[in-house]
C-alpha positions as CSV (number, residue, x, y, z in Angstrom):
1,X,4.7,-47.7,8.8
2,X,2.4,-46.2,11.5
3,X,0.3,-43.1,11.1
4,X,1.9,-41.4,13.9
5,X,5.7,-41.6,12.1
6,X,4.0,-40.5,9.0
7,X,2.9,-37.4,10.7
8,X,6.0,-37.0,12.5
9,X,8.0,-37.3,9.3
10,X,5.9,-34.6,7.7
11,X,6.2,-32.3,10.3
12,X,9.8,-32.5,10.3
13,X,9.6,-31.9,6.8
14,X,7.7,-28.8,7.0
15,X,10.2,-27.7,9.7
16,X,13.3,-28.3,7.6
17,X,11.6,-26.3,4.7
18,X,10.7,-23.7,7.1
19,X,14.1,-23.2,8.4
20,X,15.5,-23.3,4.8
21,X,13.2,-20.5,3.5
22,X,13.4,-18.4,7.0
23,X,14.0,-14.7,6.6
24,X,13.5,-14.7,2.7
25,X,10.8,-12.0,3.3
26,X,11.4,-8.9,5.6
27,X,8.1,-8.5,6.3
28,X,7.1,-7.6,9.7
29,X,6.1,-10.7,11.9
30,X,2.8,-10.5,13.5
31,X,2.8,-11.2,17.1
32,X,0.3,-13.7,18.0
33,X,-1.1,-13.9,21.4
34,X,-3.5,-16.3,23.3
35,X,-7.1,-15.6,23.6
36,X,-9.8,-16.7,26.0
37,X,-12.8,-15.4,28.0
38,X,-10.8,-15.0,31.2
39,X,-7.9,-12.8,29.5
40,X,-7.1,-9.7,31.6
41,X,-7.9,-6.2,30.2
42,X,-5.5,-4.8,27.6
43,X,-5.0,-1.7,29.1
44,X,-3.9,1.6,28.0
45,X,-0.6,0.6,26.4
46,X,-2.4,-2.7,25.2
47,X,-4.5,-0.7,23.3
48,X,-2.1,1.9,22.1
49,X,0.4,-1.2,20.6
50,X,-2.8,-3.1,19.2
51,X,-3.6,0.2,17.4
52,X,-0.3,1.0,16.1
53,X,0.0,-2.7,14.9
54,X,-3.2,-2.3,13.1
55,X,-2.2,1.1,11.4
56,X,1.3,-0.2,10.3
57,X,-0.1,-3.6,8.7
58,X,0.2,-3.8,4.9
59,X,-3.4,-4.0,4.7
60,X,-4.3,-0.8,6.3
61,X,-1.7,0.9,4.3
62,X,-3.2,-0.4,0.9
63,X,-6.7,0.8,2.4
64,X,-5.3,4.3,3.0
65,X,-3.6,4.4,-0.4
66,X,-7.1,3.3,-2.0
67,X,-8.9,5.8,0.2
68,X,-6.5,8.4,-0.9
69,X,-7.0,7.5,-4.6
70,X,-10.9,7.6,-4.0
71,X,-10.6,11.1,-2.5
72,X,-9.0,12.6,-5.4
73,X,-11.9,11.8,-7.7
74,X,-14.0,14.5,-6.5
75,X,-11.0,16.8,-6.6
76,X,-10.8,16.1,-10.7
77,X,-14.5,16.1,-11.5
78,X,-15.7,19.4,-9.5
79,X,-14.6,22.9,-9.7
80,X,-12.0,23.6,-7.0
81,X,-11.8,26.9,-5.3
82,X,-8.5,28.6,-5.9
83,X,-8.2,26.8,-9.4
84,X,-11.5,28.1,-11.2
85,X,-13.7,30.8,-8.8
86,X,-15.8,31.0,-12.0
87,X,-16.6,27.3,-12.5
88,X,-17.1,27.1,-9.0
89,X,-19.5,30.2,-8.7
90,X,-21.4,28.5,-11.8
91,X,-21.7,25.2,-10.2
92,X,-23.2,26.6,-7.2
93,X,-25.8,28.5,-9.2
94,X,-26.9,25.6,-11.4
95,X,-26.8,23.1,-8.6
96,X,-28.7,24.8,-5.8
97,X,-29.5,21.3,-4.2
98,X,-26.0,19.8,-4.2
99,X,-24.0,22.8,-3.5
100,X,-24.4,23.2,0.0
101,X,-24.0,19.5,0.6
102,X,-20.7,19.6,-1.2
103,X,-19.9,22.9,0.7
104,X,-20.3,20.9,4.1
105,X,-18.1,17.7,2.7
106,X,-15.6,20.3,1.4
107,X,-15.6,18.9,-2.1
108,X,-15.0,22.2,-3.4
109,X,-11.5,22.5,-1.6
110,X,-10.6,18.6,-1.5
111,X,-7.1,19.0,-1.0
112,X,-7.4,20.9,1.9
113,X,-10.1,19.2,3.5
114,X,-9.7,17.8,6.9
115,X,-10.8,14.4,5.8
116,X,-8.3,14.3,2.8
117,X,-5.5,15.6,5.4
118,X,-6.5,12.8,7.5
119,X,-6.0,10.1,4.9
120,X,-3.0,11.8,3.8
121,X,-1.3,12.1,7.5
122,X,-2.3,8.3,8.4
123,X,-1.1,7.1,5.4
124,X,2.1,9.0,5.8
125,X,2.3,7.4,9.5
126,X,1.6,4.0,8.4
127,X,4.2,3.9,5.6
128,X,6.8,5.2,8.1
129,X,5.7,2.5,10.6
130,X,6.1,-0.1,8.2
131,X,9.2,0.7,6.8
132,X,11.4,1.1,10.1
133,X,11.2,-2.3,11.6
134,X,11.6,-3.9,7.5
135,X,14.6,-1.8,7.2
136,X,16.2,-3.1,10.5
137,X,15.3,-6.6,9.5
138,X,16.7,-6.1,6.2
139,X,20.0,-4.9,7.4
140,X,20.3,-7.6,9.8
141,X,20.0,-9.8,6.7
142,X,22.5,-8.5,4.9
143,X,24.9,-8.6,7.9
144,X,24.2,-12.2,8.3
145,X,24.8,-15.5,6.4
146,X,22.7,-17.9,4.3
147,X,21.4,-20.7,6.5
148,X,23.1,-24.1,6.6
149,X,21.8,-26.8,4.3
150,X,18.7,-29.2,5.7
151,X,19.3,-32.8,6.2
152,X,17.1,-34.0,3.4
153,X,17.7,-31.8,0.4
154,X,15.7,-33.9,-1.6
155,X,12.9,-32.5,0.3
156,X,13.5,-29.2,-1.6
157,X,11.3,-28.2,-4.7
158,X,14.7,-28.0,-6.9
159,X,17.0,-30.8,-6.6
160,X,19.6,-32.9,-8.6
161,X,22.4,-35.3,-7.7
162,X,25.1,-37.2,-9.3
163,X,28.5,-39.4,-8.3
164,X,32.0,-38.2,-8.9
165,X,35.6,-39.4,-8.5
166,X,36.5,-35.8,-7.3
167,X,36.9,-35.3,-3.4
168,X,34.1,-33.6,-1.1
169,X,36.8,-30.8,-0.4
170,X,37.1,-30.1,-4.1
171,X,33.8,-30.5,-4.9
172,X,32.8,-27.5,-2.4
173,X,35.8,-25.4,-3.4
174,X,34.5,-25.5,-6.9
175,X,31.0,-24.8,-5.8
176,X,32.0,-22.0,-3.7
177,X,34.0,-20.5,-6.4
178,X,31.1,-21.1,-9.1
179,X,28.6,-19.3,-6.6
180,X,30.4,-16.2,-6.0
181,X,31.4,-15.9,-9.4
182,X,27.5,-15.9,-10.3
183,X,26.9,-13.1,-7.5
184,X,25.5,-15.5,-4.6
185,X,26.3,-14.6,-1.2
186,X,27.8,-17.9,-0.5
187,X,29.9,-19.6,2.3
188,X,30.7,-23.1,3.8
189,X,28.9,-24.4,6.8
190,X,28.3,-27.8,8.2
191,X,30.5,-29.5,5.4
192,X,28.3,-27.9,2.7
193,X,28.1,-24.7,0.9
194,X,25.2,-22.3,1.4
195,X,24.4,-19.4,-1.0
196,X,21.6,-16.6,-1.4
197,X,20.9,-14.2,-4.2
198,X,17.9,-11.6,-4.9
199,X,18.7,-9.4,-2.2
200,X,17.5,-6.4,-4.6
201,X,13.9,-7.6,-4.2
202,X,13.5,-6.5,-0.6
203,X,15.9,-3.6,-1.5
204,X,13.4,-2.6,-4.2
205,X,10.5,-3.0,-2.0
206,X,11.9,-0.9,0.6
207,X,12.7,1.8,-2.0
208,X,9.3,1.7,-3.2
209,X,7.8,2.4,0.3
210,X,10.4,5.4,0.9
211,X,9.6,6.8,-2.6
212,X,6.1,6.9,-1.8
213,X,7.1,8.8,1.8
214,X,9.1,11.2,-0.5
215,X,6.4,11.9,-2.9
216,X,4.1,12.5,0.2
217,X,6.7,14.9,1.5
218,X,7.1,16.9,-1.8
219,X,3.4,17.1,-2.0
220,X,3.0,18.3,1.3
221,X,6.0,20.9,0.8
222,X,4.5,21.8,-2.5
223,X,1.3,22.8,-1.2
224,X,2.7,24.5,1.9
225,X,5.5,26.8,0.0
226,X,3.8,26.8,-3.4
227,X,2.7,30.1,-5.3
228,X,0.7,30.1,-8.4
229,X,-0.9,33.3,-10.3
230,X,-1.9,33.9,-13.9
231,X,-1.9,36.8,-15.8
232,X,-3.3,37.7,-19.1
233,X,-0.6,40.2,-21.5
234,X,-1.3,41.4,-24.7
235,X,1.3,41.9,-27.2
236,X,3.5,44.6,-26.5
237,X,2.5,44.7,-22.9
238,X,4.6,43.3,-20.2
239,X,4.8,41.7,-16.7
240,X,6.7,42.2,-13.5
241,X,7.0,39.4,-10.9
242,X,5.3,41.1,-8.0
243,X,2.1,40.7,-6.1
244,X,0.0,43.4,-7.7
245,X,0.9,42.3,-11.4
246,X,-1.0,39.1,-11.2
247,X,-4.9,38.9,-12.3
248,X,-5.3,36.2,-9.6
249,X,-2.9,34.8,-7.2
250,X,-2.7,31.9,-4.7
251,X,-0.1,30.6,-2.3
252,X,0.4,28.0,0.6
253,X,0.1,29.0,3.9
254,X,4.0,28.9,4.8
255,X,5.0,30.9,1.7
256,X,6.1,34.6,1.7
257,X,5.9,37.2,-0.8
258,X,9.6,37.9,-0.2
259,X,9.9,34.6,-2.0
260,X,8.8,35.5,-5.3
261,X,11.8,35.5,-7.8
262,X,12.8,38.9,-9.0
263,X,12.2,38.7,-13.1
264,X,10.1,40.4,-15.6
265,X,8.9,39.5,-19.1
266,X,7.5,41.2,-22.2
267,X,5.0,39.4,-24.9
268,X,6.6,40.6,-28.1
269,X,4.0,38.4,-30.5
270,X,2.0,35.4,-30.6
271,X,2.5,32.7,-33.0
272,X,-0.2,30.5,-34.3
273,X,-0.7,28.6,-37.1
274,X,-3.6,25.9,-37.8
275,X,-4.6,23.1,-40.0
276,X,-6.5,24.3,-42.7
277,X,-8.4,20.9,-44.4
278,X,-9.0,17.4,-43.6
279,X,-10.4,15.8,-40.1
280,X,-7.7,17.9,-37.7
281,X,-8.9,21.2,-39.4
282,X,-8.5,24.1,-36.9
283,X,-5.9,22.1,-34.9
284,X,-3.0,24.2,-33.6
285,X,0.2,23.3,-35.6
286,X,2.2,26.2,-34.0
287,X,1.4,27.5,-31.0
288,X,4.4,30.1,-29.3
289,X,4.5,33.3,-27.4
290,X,7.6,34.9,-27.9
291,X,8.8,36.9,-25.2
292,X,11.7,38.7,-24.0
293,X,12.7,38.6,-20.2
294,X,15.2,39.9,-17.6
295,X,16.3,38.1,-14.3
296,X,16.9,40.4,-11.4
297,X,16.4,44.1,-11.7
298,X,19.0,44.9,-14.2
299,X,19.8,41.7,-15.9
300,X,20.4,41.5,-19.6
301,X,17.5,41.0,-21.8
302,X,16.8,37.2,-23.3
303,X,14.4,36.2,-25.8
304,X,12.7,32.6,-25.4
305,X,9.9,31.1,-27.2
306,X,7.4,29.8,-24.8
307,X,5.2,26.8,-26.0
308,X,2.8,24.6,-24.1
309,X,4.9,22.0,-22.5
310,X,8.2,24.3,-22.8
311,X,8.1,27.0,-20.1
312,X,10.1,29.5,-19.0
313,X,12.2,28.9,-16.3
314,X,13.6,31.4,-14.2
315,X,15.5,30.1,-10.9
316,X,12.5,28.1,-9.1
317,X,9.9,29.7,-11.2
318,X,8.4,28.6,-14.2
319,X,6.0,30.5,-16.6
320,X,3.8,28.4,-18.8
321,X,1.6,29.3,-21.8
322,X,-2.0,28.4,-21.2
323,X,-4.3,30.0,-23.2
324,X,-4.8,32.5,-26.2
325,X,-7.4,34.9,-27.9
326,X,-8.1,38.2,-29.7
327,X,-8.4,41.7,-28.5
328,X,-10.2,43.7,-30.7
329,X,-9.4,47.4,-30.9
330,X,-12.5,49.9,-30.5
331,X,-12.7,53.7,-30.6
332,X,-15.5,55.2,-28.6
333,X,-16.4,58.8,-29.4
334,X,-18.9,61.0,-27.3
335,X,-21.9,63.2,-28.7
336,X,-19.4,65.9,-29.6
337,X,-17.1,63.6,-31.7
338,X,-14.4,63.6,-29.1
339,X,-12.4,60.5,-28.7
340,X,-13.1,59.1,-24.8
341,X,-11.6,55.7,-25.2
342,X,-9.3,53.8,-27.7
343,X,-8.3,50.5,-26.1
344,X,-7.8,46.6,-27.3
345,X,-10.3,44.7,-25.3
346,X,-9.3,40.9,-24.4
347,X,-12.3,38.6,-25.1
348,X,-12.4,35.0,-23.6
349,X,-12.9,32.4,-26.2
350,X,-15.7,30.0,-25.6
351,X,-14.7,27.3,-28.2
352,X,-11.7,25.7,-30.1
353,X,-12.3,27.8,-33.3
354,X,-11.8,31.2,-31.7
355,X,-15.7,32.6,-30.7
356,X,-15.1,34.9,-27.8
357,X,-17.4,37.2,-25.8
358,X,-16.6,40.0,-23.6
359,X,-17.5,43.6,-22.2
360,X,-16.1,46.8,-23.4
361,X,-16.3,49.4,-20.3
362,X,-16.0,53.1,-20.7
363,X,-15.7,54.4,-17.1
364,X,-14.4,58.0,-17.6
365,X,-14.7,61.0,-19.9
366,X,-17.7,60.2,-21.4
367,X,-20.5,62.9,-21.9
368,X,-23.6,62.8,-23.8
369,X,-24.7,65.6,-26.1
370,X,-26.1,67.7,-23.3
371,X,-22.8,67.1,-21.7
372,X,-24.0,65.1,-18.9
373,X,-21.4,62.6,-17.5
374,X,-22.4,58.9,-18.0
375,X,-20.5,55.4,-18.3
376,X,-20.9,53.6,-21.3
377,X,-21.0,49.5,-21.5
378,X,-21.0,47.4,-24.4
379,X,-21.5,43.5,-24.6
380,X,-19.2,41.9,-27.4
381,X,-19.3,38.9,-29.4
382,X,-16.3,38.2,-31.7
383,X,-15.8,35.6,-34.2
384,X,-12.1,35.5,-36.2
385,X,-13.8,33.5,-39.4
386,X,-17.5,34.5,-40.0
387,X,-19.5,32.3,-42.3
388,X,-21.4,34.9,-43.9
389,X,-24.7,36.4,-43.7
390,X,-27.6,33.4,-43.9
391,X,-25.1,31.1,-43.0
392,X,-26.2,29.8,-39.6
393,X,-25.3,31.6,-36.4
394,X,-22.8,33.6,-35.6
395,X,-20.1,31.3,-34.7
396,X,-16.7,31.1,-35.9
397,X,-15.5,28.6,-38.9
398,X,-11.7,28.8,-38.4
399,X,-9.4,30.1,-35.3
400,X,-7.3,32.3,-37.6
401,X,-8.7,36.0,-38.2
402,X,-9.6,35.4,-42.0
403,X,-13.2,37.2,-42.0
404,X,-13.8,38.6,-38.2
405,X,-16.7,40.1,-37.1
406,X,-17.4,41.8,-33.9
407,X,-21.2,42.0,-32.7
408,X,-22.2,44.9,-30.3
409,X,-25.0,45.9,-27.8
410,X,-24.9,49.3,-26.1
411,X,-26.0,50.5,-22.7
412,X,-25.5,53.6,-20.9
413,X,-25.7,54.4,-17.2
414,X,-23.9,53.5,-14.1
415,X,-21.5,50.3,-14.3
416,X,-21.7,49.6,-10.4
417,X,-17.8,49.9,-10.1
418,X,-18.0,53.0,-7.8
419,X,-19.2,50.8,-5.1
420,X,-15.9,49.0,-4.4
421,X,-17.4,45.5,-4.9
422,X,-15.1,43.7,-7.5
423,X,-16.7,42.7,-10.9
424,X,-15.8,40.4,-13.5
425,X,-14.0,42.4,-16.4
426,X,-15.4,40.3,-19.1
427,X,-19.2,40.5,-17.9
428,X,-21.4,43.6,-18.0
429,X,-23.4,44.5,-15.0
430,X,-26.6,46.2,-16.7
431,X,-28.8,46.5,-13.3
432,X,-28.1,50.2,-13.2
433,X,-28.0,50.9,-16.9
434,X,-30.1,51.7,-19.6
435,X,-30.5,50.4,-23.1
436,X,-29.7,52.4,-25.9
437,X,-32.8,51.6,-28.4
438,X,-33.1,51.6,-32.0
439,X,-35.7,53.0,-34.1
440,X,-38.0,50.1,-33.4
441,X,-37.7,50.7,-29.5
442,X,-35.4,47.5,-29.3
443,X,-31.8,47.1,-27.8
444,X,-29.4,48.6,-30.2
445,X,-27.5,46.0,-31.9
446,X,-25.2,45.8,-34.8
447,X,-22.5,43.5,-36.2
448,X,-19.5,45.4,-37.4
449,X,-16.6,44.8,-39.8
450,X,-13.3,45.7,-39.4
451,X,-13.6,49.4,-40.0
452,X,-17.3,50.0,-39.5
453,X,-18.8,52.2,-36.9
454,X,-22.0,51.8,-34.9
455,X,-24.0,54.9,-34.2
456,X,-25.7,55.5,-30.8
457,X,-29.0,57.0,-30.9
458,X,-29.9,60.8,-30.1
459,X,-26.6,62.0,-31.0
460,X,-24.9,60.1,-28.1
461,X,-21.8,59.1,-29.8
462,X,-20.4,56.4,-31.6
463,X,-18.0,53.1,-31.3
464,X,-15.6,52.1,-34.2
465,X,-14.2,48.6,-34.9
466,X,-10.8,49.6,-35.8
467,X,-8.3,47.7,-38.1
468,X,-5.8,46.8,-35.6
469,X,-6.6,43.4,-34.1
470,X,-4.2,42.2,-31.3
471,X,-3.7,38.8,-29.9
472,X,-3.3,38.0,-26.2
473,X,-1.8,35.0,-24.2
474,X,-2.6,33.9,-20.5
475,X,0.4,32.6,-18.4
476,X,0.5,30.8,-15.3
477,X,3.5,31.8,-13.1
478,X,4.2,28.7,-10.6
479,X,6.6,28.5,-8.1
480,X,6.6,24.6,-6.9
481,X,9.8,23.8,-4.4
482,X,8.8,20.2,-4.3
483,X,8.5,19.5,-7.9
484,X,11.7,17.9,-8.1
485,X,11.5,15.8,-5.2
486,X,8.6,14.5,-6.2
487,X,9.8,13.5,-9.8
488,X,12.6,11.7,-8.1
489,X,10.3,10.0,-5.9
490,X,8.2,8.8,-8.7
491,X,11.0,7.3,-11.1
492,X,12.3,5.9,-7.6
493,X,8.9,4.1,-6.7
494,X,8.5,2.7,-10.4
495,X,12.1,1.2,-10.3
496,X,11.5,-0.1,-6.7
497,X,8.3,-1.9,-7.5
498,X,9.9,-3.4,-10.9
499,X,12.7,-4.8,-8.7
500,X,10.0,-5.9,-6.0
501,X,8.2,-7.8,-8.8
502,X,11.0,-9.2,-11.3
503,X,13.7,-10.2,-8.7
504,X,13.2,-13.2,-7.0
505,X,14.9,-14.0,-3.4
506,X,16.5,-17.7,-3.6
507,X,18.9,-19.8,-2.1
508,X,21.1,-22.8,-3.1
509,X,23.1,-25.6,-1.2
510,X,25.6,-27.8,-2.4
511,X,26.6,-30.7,-0.4
512,X,29.0,-33.5,-1.4
513,X,30.1,-36.6,0.7
514,X,31.9,-39.5,0.0
515,X,29.8,-42.7,-0.2
516,X,30.3,-46.5,1.3
517,X,32.1,-47.1,-2.2
518,X,34.5,-44.3,-1.9
519,X,33.0,-42.1,-4.5
520,X,31.8,-38.8,-3.9
521,X,28.0,-38.1,-4.0
522,X,26.9,-34.4,-4.9
523,X,23.5,-33.0,-4.0
524,X,22.4,-29.7,-5.3
525,X,19.0,-28.0,-4.2
526,X,17.5,-24.6,-4.4
527,X,14.6,-22.9,-2.8
528,X,12.8,-19.3,-4.1
529,X,10.7,-17.4,-2.1
530,X,7.6,-18.1,-4.0
531,X,6.8,-20.8,-6.8
532,X,8.6,-20.4,-10.0
533,X,10.3,-21.9,-12.8
534,X,13.3,-19.6,-12.8
535,X,14.7,-21.6,-9.7
536,X,14.9,-25.0,-11.1
537,X,16.4,-23.4,-14.6
538,X,19.1,-21.7,-12.5
539,X,19.6,-24.7,-10.5
540,X,20.3,-26.6,-13.5
541,X,22.7,-24.0,-15.1
542,X,25.0,-24.2,-11.6
543,X,24.3,-27.8,-12.0
544,X,26.0,-28.1,-15.7
545,X,28.6,-25.5,-14.9
546,X,29.8,-27.3,-11.6
547,X,29.7,-30.8,-13.5
548,X,32.2,-29.4,-16.0
549,X,34.5,-29.6,-12.8
550,X,33.5,-32.5,-11.0
551,X,32.2,-34.8,-14.1
552,X,30.3,-38.2,-13.2
553,X,31.9,-41.3,-12.2
554,X,31.6,-44.3,-14.4
555,X,29.3,-47.0,-13.2
556,X,31.3,-49.9,-11.6
557,X,30.5,-52.6,-14.3
558,X,32.7,-55.6,-12.7
559,X,30.8,-55.1,-9.4
560,X,27.6,-55.4,-11.4
561,X,28.4,-58.4,-13.2
562,X,29.5,-60.3,-9.8
563,X,26.2,-59.4,-8.2
564,X,24.1,-60.6,-11.0
565,X,26.0,-64.0,-10.7
566,X,25.6,-64.0,-6.9
567,X,21.9,-63.5,-7.5
568,X,21.6,-66.4,-10.1
569,X,23.4,-68.8,-8.0
570,X,21.2,-67.9,-5.0
571,X,18.1,-68.4,-7.0
572,X,19.5,-71.9,-7.9
573,X,20.3,-72.7,-4.7
574,X,16.8,-71.7,-3.7
575,X,15.1,-74.2,-6.5
576,X,17.3,-76.9,-5.2
577,X,16.2,-76.5,-1.7
578,X,12.4,-76.4,-2.8
579,X,13.2,-79.7,-4.6
580,X,14.8,-81.2,-1.5
581,X,12.3,-80.0,0.7
582,X,9.5,-81.7,-1.3
583,X,11.2,-85.0,-1.5
584,X,11.5,-85.2,2.2
585,X,7.7,-84.2,2.4
586,X,6.9,-87.1,-0.1
587,X,9.0,-89.5,2.1
588,X,7.2,-88.5,5.4
589,X,3.8,-89.2,3.8
590,X,4.9,-92.9,3.1
591,X,5.1,-92.9,-0.6
592,X,7.8,-92.0,-3.3
593,X,5.2,-91.1,-5.3
594,X,4.1,-88.0,-3.1
595,X,7.0,-86.0,-4.6
596,X,4.3,-85.9,-7.5
597,X,1.4,-84.1,-6.3
598,X,-1.9,-84.5,-8.1
599,X,-2.9,-82.0,-10.3
600,X,-6.1,-81.0,-8.3
601,X,-4.1,-79.7,-5.0
602,X,-0.9,-78.4,-6.4
603,X,0.0,-75.1,-5.3
604,X,0.6,-72.0,-7.5
605,X,3.3,-72.3,-10.0
606,X,5.2,-69.2,-8.3
607,X,5.7,-71.4,-5.2
608,X,6.4,-74.8,-6.4
609,X,8.3,-76.0,-9.6
610,X,6.3,-78.5,-11.9
611,X,7.1,-80.9,-14.3
612,X,8.3,-84.7,-14.2
613,X,11.6,-83.9,-12.5
614,X,11.7,-80.7,-10.1
615,X,14.1,-78.1,-11.3
616,X,14.4,-80.0,-14.8
617,X,12.8,-78.5,-18.4
618,X,9.4,-79.0,-16.8
619,X,10.3,-76.4,-14.6
620,X,11.0,-73.6,-17.3
621,X,7.8,-74.7,-18.9
622,X,5.4,-74.5,-15.9
623,X,6.7,-71.0,-15.2
624,X,5.2,-69.8,-18.3
625,X,1.7,-71.3,-17.7
626,X,-0.9,-71.2,-14.9
627,X,-3.4,-74.2,-14.0
628,X,-3.3,-75.4,-17.7
629,X,-0.2,-77.8,-16.8
630,X,-1.8,-79.7,-13.7
631,X,-4.0,-81.8,-15.8
632,X,-1.1,-83.4,-17.9
633,X,0.5,-84.9,-14.7
634,X,-1.0,-88.4,-14.2
635,X,-2.6,-88.7,-10.7
636,X,-0.7,-91.3,-8.4
637,X,-2.5,-94.2,-6.6
638,X,-3.7,-93.0,-3.2
639,X,-1.5,-93.7,-0.4
640,X,-2.6,-96.5,2.4
641,X,-5.2,-95.0,5.1
642,X,-3.0,-96.3,7.9
643,X,0.1,-94.6,6.7
644,X,1.1,-92.0,9.3
645,X,1.4,-88.6,8.6
646,X,-1.0,-88.5,5.9
647,X,-3.2,-85.6,7.2
648,X,-0.4,-83.5,8.4
649,X,2.3,-82.1,6.1
650,X,5.9,-81.6,7.1
651,X,6.2,-78.4,8.9
652,X,9.7,-77.8,7.8
653,X,8.4,-77.4,4.4
654,X,8.4,-73.9,3.1
655,X,5.5,-75.0,0.4
656,X,3.4,-77.4,2.2
657,X,1.4,-79.9,0.1
658,X,-2.0,-80.3,1.7
659,X,-3.1,-84.2,2.1
660,X,-5.0,-85.7,-0.8
661,X,-8.1,-87.4,0.2
662,X,-8.8,-90.8,-1.1
663,X,-11.9,-89.6,-2.9
664,X,-9.7,-87.1,-5.1
665,X,-7.9,-89.7,-6.7
666,X,-10.9,-91.3,-8.0
667,X,-12.4,-87.9,-9.4
């Protein structure tokens, strides 16, 4: 076979496989255009189409998704404005070199920055541009039929065949019923049965991409229409869902305060228990905020225990429990002994054991012993369980209030609140204040037990740590309209991805034709979108089921015996013809002994039978040996030199015997 024919056959095989596997995927086909130095310019429309193809390609979508993931990293590592302003300010104060750079790059508000929004929008457009053509292509495939069987099913990766006595029509009907029973889309075309299965793979692929779009839309809706605020509430106090009640509040650009859900709740008590021993000592076992709430302006009062992952849900608003701490109760008296202030002051915890800091401020009502109005300020440091004097620094040993202590340092003067500039309620601004000094001329400080009092110098008054120790809880009140869609999109994305990974698109063909001997030959072949061992396994199972309805036909033994006899007779006739031709060649040479040539010039045993009588018993012995039989045959007398034809063998002899020179006989 020539090299050109081989190449043509290989090309034809590739064409058949390509036709058999056509449209196993719904990936959009790239338009290939010619190239060359003399091509005309693309123009505006050409450039637009080229950019659109690049943007909607799968590699660009994956690149944008990667960039979106990378862009979310600084949003998780760097403090974000609107989430924790104090941490942002602390970061700026600490990192004076990096802070201006981060500010210009928008790293303090990543999710609302221009570059993150650009990536987000481009990914959104890319997914839509990728899904639309794939969807139409997939719909076309659902409406279509599997293609006809290739001419040579043996070229497919999974193939089997057998012979059966059933007619081709019976085999095709049985194959069609079997494939439909196995949920294959099948039909008869071109005298064969074509079937296809695994459409859920492409459906899962499309579902995954659509779910990503749903996630992006839900994320956008959540950012535009969301509202989120925080509120610290002490035991016995309440909250009404109005803008003025929040400690801090932020919302999306399209949110309106009229959309706040009307409800209110009151913190009845906080329940917290902790591990007392072992490696988990101090870890919370019970962490609940018991509240009473009402929906609407005059709804019935209901009770609920809010836990960390069990928020209070009112309409589309959720109330989460996010923090807890202590609020020591203190009583401040002026120089005349009059009670100026009695308040429970919440202090912010700084570790998991309840150590907390804060500030106690007396804004109005205080007068010194001379009747002069002043403002008082105290830096406070609280521990619920004090280790004891001489046992290290003042840090709590356990989060429960087993041995509470309150350390205070005192100032007087102006707190600076009259300027109108907002202040942190947990910090004390001492720039316009003076220290209360002790007998040594140093800042007045004292560590108080419950019930103890710190007296201010020069009859300026006193402050008492009361026995009443309240607890407080912080809540986050959130309204996120897109959270349900986001959850549904995430579930759909996981399901679609699983389908696209574990379901394989494959095709099966069954062809039954009647052979020359009247017996039906059944061929089955399968082809998958990708290399997989499941396609041959599934084809074997289908073939086994079909074989039960169209079993193999018995081998024709009589025909085989007759063929063997014909073969034997043909061999005997050939041997006889060889012997006759050898004798005729000997007569032509002018001697009867030429029929038994000398051992020196005798041809191979595979060509000429050897022995005293051609075709006799000597032929069988010669067939089992090589050159060893030649020396046993005596050399004949050399023929006469004048005998004609001694140098030319008979051309009709199929195994010509070369002429034997006279010297050969002597040797």
